[in-house]
N, C-alpha and C positions, 0 to 999 in steps of 0.2 A: 404315125397316127397320134393325134393329140386328144386327150380327154380332159373335160372340165367337170369338176365336182363341186357343187355348192353345199354349204352347211350353215347352220346357225339360225334357221327359222324356228318358229314356235308361237306360243300364245303369250301375249303380254297385255297388261292393262293399259288403257289410254294414258299417255304421258310417259310411258316407260321407254326403254331402249333395247335394241338388239344389234348385234353385229353379224353380218353375213360374210361368209368367205367363199371365194371362187378360186379353187386351186387347179392349176394346169399341170398335167403330167404327160410324159412321152419322151422322145429323144430327138435331138437335132432340130429344135425349133426356137424361135424367138417371138415374143408377144409384141404386137404393134399396139393397137388400141383395145380397150375392154369397156364394155357397157353393161350396166345392170338394167333390166327391163322387168316390168310387172304386168300381170293380167288379172284383173278382178273378174268375178263371175258376171257374165253377160256384157263385158266390156272388151274393147280392143286392147291389145298389148301396147304399152307405152314405154318410152325410154325414161328412166329415172335419173341415171347419172352415167357419165362416161369419162374415161381418162386416156390420154394419148401416151405414146412411148416417152414423150418429153415431159409428161407430168401435167399437161394442161387438162383442166376439168370443165365439165358442162353439167348442168343440173336442170331438171324440170322445174318450172316455177313453183309447183305445188310442194316441192321438198327443199327448196333453197333455204339455208339457215338451219335446217334440221338434220339433213343427211350429209355425210362426207364420204367421198370415195378415195381410197388410199391403195397404192400398189407397193408391193414388196418384191422387187425384181429378183432378189436372191432366192426367194421362196416360190417364184412364179405364182404368186397369189395376189388377188385383189380383194379388198374388203369394202363393205358398205356399212358404215356406222350410221345407225338410224336412231335419232333421239326424238323426244316429244312425239311419239307415235300417236296417230289418230285412227279412229275406226275406218276412215277413208283410205288408209294405207294398207288395209287388209287385201292380200292378193298372193298369187304365186310369183315369186321373184326368180328370175333366171339371168344368168350371165352369158354374154356373148363375147368371144375373143376373135380378133382378126390376127391371125398367126402366120408368120413366114416359116415355111417348113424347109427341110434340108435341100430340096430341089430348087429353092429360090422362089417358089410360087406362094402367093398369099391365099390363105383359106380361112373360112369362117366356121367357128365351132360354137355349139350351144351346150350348156349344162342341162341337167335333168329338172332343175327347179327346186325351190324350197318354199314351203308355205309359211306366210306370216299372217297372224291374226291379232288384231288389236281390239280387244273387247273386254268389258267388265263383266 
């Protein structure tokens, strides 16, 4: 069993920065790709950023140039550095990992989410 735990959310003024963490724990697994998603009240969940096992990244147009996704394989952790935050970035952020477990099967796991609020 693999668990994902997010942290780093909070309240920040517009223009500020936050760094979210998504830490994977368990045994006998390797992480393939990881994505950060967000869902604002009354809106559908959207992909914000993603990173593959090889380090290739993809970003939503709305966050390009402001957000950076980084993975630390030694710590089984993926970070989302968010700069120049805007009120429109306010949402619950969740990470999703595609993981290869010890049986050789690929499975998808979600974290519990962390709330980000950009407001003055």
